[in-house]
C-alpha positions in Angstrom: -115.9 -20.2 119.9 -116.2 -16.7 118.6 -114.0 -15.1 115.7 -114.0 -11.6 114.4 -113.4 -11.2 110.7 -112.2 -8.2 108.8 -110.9 -7.4 105.3 -108.5 -4.8 103.7 -107.1 -3.0 106.7 -104.3 -1.3 104.7 -101.8 -0.5 107.5 -104.4 0.1 110.1 -103.2 -3.0 111.9 -104.2 -1.9 115.3 -107.8 -1.0 114.4 -109.2 -4.6 114.3 -107.7 -5.2 117.8 -109.2 -2.0 119.1 -112.6 -2.9 117.5 -112.4 -6.3 119.2 -111.4 -4.8 122.6 -114.4 -2.4 122.4 -116.7 -5.1 121.3 -115.9 -7.2 124.3 -116.3 -4.4 126.7 -119.7 -3.5 125.5 -121.2 -6.9 124.7 -119.5 -9.1 127.3 -118.8 -11.6 124.4 -115.3 -12.9 124.4 -113.6 -13.0 121.0 -111.1 -15.8 120.5 -109.1 -14.8 117.5 -109.2 -12.5 114.4 -109.2 -13.7 110.8 -108.2 -11.1 108.2 -108.7 -11.3 104.4 -105.7 -9.6 103.0 -104.3 -6.2 102.1 -102.6 -6.0 105.5 -100.5 -3.2 104.3 -97.4 -5.0 105.4 -94.7 -2.6 104.4 -91.8 -2.4 106.8 -89.6 -0.4 104.5 -91.0 2.9 103.1 -89.0 2.4 100.1 -90.9 -0.6 99.0 -94.4 1.0 99.1 -96.4 0.4 95.9 -97.8 3.3 93.9 -101.3 2.9 95.3 -100.2 2.7 99.0 -97.8 5.7 98.5 -100.7 7.8 97.0 -103.1 6.9 99.8 -100.4 7.5 102.5 -100.0 11.1 101.3 -103.5 11.8 102.7 -103.8 9.1 105.3 -100.7 8.3 107.4 -102.5 5.2 108.8 -101.5 3.4 105.7 -98.1 3.3 107.2 -99.2 1.9 110.5 -97.3 -1.5 110.1 -94.0 0.2 109.8 -94.8 2.8 112.5 -96.5 0.7 115.0 -95.7 -3.0 114.4 -92.0 -3.2 113.4 -90.8 -1.0 116.3 -91.6 -1.9 119.8 -94.0 0.3 121.6 -94.7 -0.5 125.2 -98.3 1.0 125.2 -99.2 -1.2 122.2 -97.4 -4.2 123.6 -99.3 -3.9 126.9 -102.6 -3.4 125.1 -102.0 -6.5 122.8 -100.8 -8.6 125.8 -104.0 -7.7 127.9 -106.3 -8.4 124.9 -104.5 -11.7 124.4 -105.7 -12.7 120.9 -103.9 -13.1 117.6 -104.8 -12.0 114.0 -104.4 -14.5 111.3 -104.2 -13.0 107.8 -103.7 -13.9 104.1 -101.7 -11.8 101.8 -103.3 -9.3 99.7 -102.0 -7.6 96.6 -100.8 -4.4 98.5 -98.0 -5.9 100.7 -94.1 -6.0 100.6 -94.1 -9.5 99.1 -90.3 -9.8 99.3 -90.5 -9.2 103.0 -93.3 -11.8 103.4 -91.4 -14.3 101.1 -88.4 -14.1 103.4 -90.4 -14.8 106.4 -92.4 -17.5 104.8 -89.3 -19.3 103.5 -87.7 -19.3 106.9 -90.8 -20.7 108.7 -91.6 -24.5 108.9 -95.0 -23.7 110.3 -98.2 -23.2 108.4 -98.4 -19.5 109.5 -95.7 -17.1 110.4 -95.5 -14.0 112.6 -94.8 -10.7 110.7 -94.6 -8.2 113.6 -92.5 -7.4 116.6 -95.3 -8.4 119.1 -95.9 -11.8 117.5 -99.6 -11.1 117.3 -100.0 -10.7 113.5 -99.6 -13.9 111.4 -99.8 -14.7 107.7 -101.0 -18.2 106.9 -99.4 -20.0 104.0 -101.7 -20.7 101.1 -103.4 -24.1 100.9 -102.9 -25.6 104.5 -105.6 -26.6 106.7 -105.3 -25.0 110.1 -107.1 -25.1 113.4 -108.0 -22.5 116.0 -108.7 -24.0 119.4 -110.5 -22.9 122.5 -110.6 -25.7 125.0 -112.3 -28.7 123.4 -113.8 -26.4 120.6 -112.0 -26.2 117.2 -112.5 -24.1 114.0 -110.8 -25.4 110.9 -109.8 -23.1 108.2 -107.6 -22.7 105.1 -106.3 -19.4 103.5 -105.5 -18.4 100.0 -103.4 -15.2 99.6 -102.8 -12.8 96.8 -104.9 -12.3 93.7 -105.6 -14.2 90.6 -104.1 -13.4 87.1 -105.4 -14.0 83.5 -102.4 -12.4 81.8 -99.6 -14.7 82.8 -97.9 -12.3 85.2 -95.7 -13.5 87.9 -94.9 -10.7 90.3 -95.7 -10.9 93.9 -99.3 -9.6 93.7 -100.3 -12.8 91.9 -100.7 -16.3 93.1 -97.4 -18.2 92.7 -96.7 -21.7 91.3 -95.8 -23.2 94.6 -99.1 -21.9 96.1 -101.1 -23.5 93.1 -99.2 -26.7 93.9 -100.3 -26.3 97.6 -103.9 -25.9 96.4 -103.7 -29.1 94.3 -102.7 -31.0 97.4 -105.5 -29.4 99.4 -108.0 -30.3 96.8 -107.3 -34.0 97.6 -108.7 -33.8 101.0 -112.1 -35.4 102.0 -112.4 -33.3 105.1 -115.2 -30.7 105.6 -113.5 -27.4 106.5 -115.3 -24.7 108.4 -113.8 -21.6 106.7 -111.9 -20.5 103.7 -110.4 -16.9 103.8 -108.9 -15.3 100.8 -108.2 -11.8 99.4 -109.6 -12.2 95.9 -113.0 -13.6 94.9 -113.7 -16.9 93.3 -114.5 -16.8 89.5 -114.9 -19.4 86.7 -112.9 -19.8 83.6 -115.2 -17.6 81.5 -114.7 -14.6 83.7 -111.9 -12.0 83.2 -111.7 -11.2 87.0 -111.1 -12.9 90.2 -109.1 -16.2 90.9 -109.8 -19.3 88.9 -107.9 -21.3 91.5 -110.4 -20.4 94.2 -113.2 -21.5 91.9 -111.6 -24.9 91.3 -110.9 -25.4 95.0 -114.5 -24.7 96.0 -115.6 -27.3 93.4 -113.5 -29.9 95.0 -113.4 -29.2 98.8 -116.3 -28.7 101.2 -116.0 -25.4 102.9 -119.0 -24.1 105.1 -118.0 -20.4 104.6 -115.8 -18.5 102.3 -114.8 -14.9 103.3 -113.0 -12.5 101.0 -112.6 -8.7 100.4 -110.6 -6.8 97.7 -113.3 -6.0 95.1 -114.7 -2.7 96.6 -118.1 -4.2 96.3 -120.6 -3.9 99.2 -121.2 -6.7 101.7 -123.0 -9.8 100.3 -123.7 -13.3 101.4 -124.7 -15.7 98.7 -124.6 -19.5 97.9 -121.5 -20.4 96.0 -121.8 -22.1 92.6 -121.0 -25.4 94.3 -124.3 -25.2 96.2 -122.8 -25.8 99.6 -120.6 -23.0 100.6 -121.8 -19.5 101.9 -119.8 -16.9 100.1 -119.4 -13.7 102.1 -118.0 -10.5 100.7 -116.8 -8.3 103.7 -116.8 -4.6 103.2 -113.2 -3.2 103.4 -112.1 -1.7 106.8 -111.5 1.7 105.1 -112.8 5.0 106.5 -115.3 6.8 104.3 -114.8 10.5 103.4 -117.0 11.4 106.4 -114.4 9.7 108.6 -116.5 6.8 109.7 -116.3 3.2 108.9 -118.8 1.6 106.4 -121.5 -0.9 107.2 -120.6 -4.6 107.4 -116.9 -4.1 107.8 -116.8 -6.3 111.0 -118.3 -9.7 111.2 -118.6 -12.1 114.1 -118.4 -15.9 113.5 -119.8 -18.1 116.2 -119.3 -21.9 116.3 -121.4 -23.6 119.1 -121.0 -27.0 120.8 -123.1 -28.7 118.1 -120.5 -27.5 115.5 -123.0 -25.1 113.9 -121.8 -21.9 112.6 -123.5 -18.6 112.7 -122.6 -15.3 111.2 -123.6 -11.8 112.3 -122.6 -8.3 111.2 -121.7 -5.7 113.7 -123.8 -2.6 113.4 -122.4 0.8 112.1 -123.7 2.3 115.3 -121.0 0.3 117.0 -118.2 0.9 114.6 -118.9 4.6 114.5 -117.3 4.9 117.9 -113.9 4.7 116.4 -113.6 7.3 113.7 -110.7 8.2 111.4 -109.6 11.1 113.5 -109.6 9.6 116.9 -109.3 5.9 116.8 -105.6 5.8 117.4 -106.1 7.6 120.6 -108.9 5.6 122.1 
C-alpha cells in the first residue's frame, strides 16, 4: 500500500491530486490514497473567509479553489478525478469554514464525511480509528483536527469539548495504530504552543508515525517524547515567492506485506514541474 501525504493546501484542493497523477505517470508507482494534515481552505461561501485567507486571496486566487472548483460541478475535473480514482482524507485546520464543516459532520453517521461535489475529499472526525484498504493490505490511522488552545477560547479554530471526549475514548485502546495525522503539533503542559491533547494521546496510544503541518517550520522527522512514534513535520504545500513548491512538501508512505512502514520525501526536482503559474492548466 502506498499513500501520499500533504499538509496545508489552503484552497489548492486539486494540486495534491495533480501531483499524485504526475508521480504515478513518472514512477509507475500506484498511489492508493491521500492523507492531508489540515488547512484545507474549505470555504464554500466567500462571505465566510477568515482574515488571513481573505488577505492571501487578494494575491493568490488559488486560495479560493474549494469554492471555485469543488463546490460547483466541473466535468473536466470530475473526469480527471474519476480516472485517477483515489480519495483525499483530511483533518480540519484552523483556516476553514467550521460552521460548514460542523453541519456536514453532525449530519454524518460515518467516521469521515465528504465535503465536495465529487465525493473525493473527506474530513475525518477527530479521535476515531479508521482503515484504508487495498485488497488484503490495511493501514490504520486516526485524525485530530483544529489547533490547540491555552487561553480558554472556544471558536471553531480550536479543539472542541466533544473532540476531547472522543480522544479520551481513543486513549483507552490497546491497539497499535499505524498513523496519526493532525494539523497542530504535539506539546506538553509546560509549553505555550501546540496541542496538549495530542501530547497526552501520544503518551497513551502507540502510533508508528505522526504527521502534522501548521507551524511553518521546515520538514523534520524526530522521535516523539514517548520514545516510540516517529514525529514528522511536513512542509506546507504553499508556493514560494519564486513560484515553486518547497522541498519536502510531498511524502510517500509505503506499508509492505510484512507490515513495515517506510517514508520517503519526493524531490523538489519533481514538484518543480508544477509551478504557481501553470499547475492549474497541466
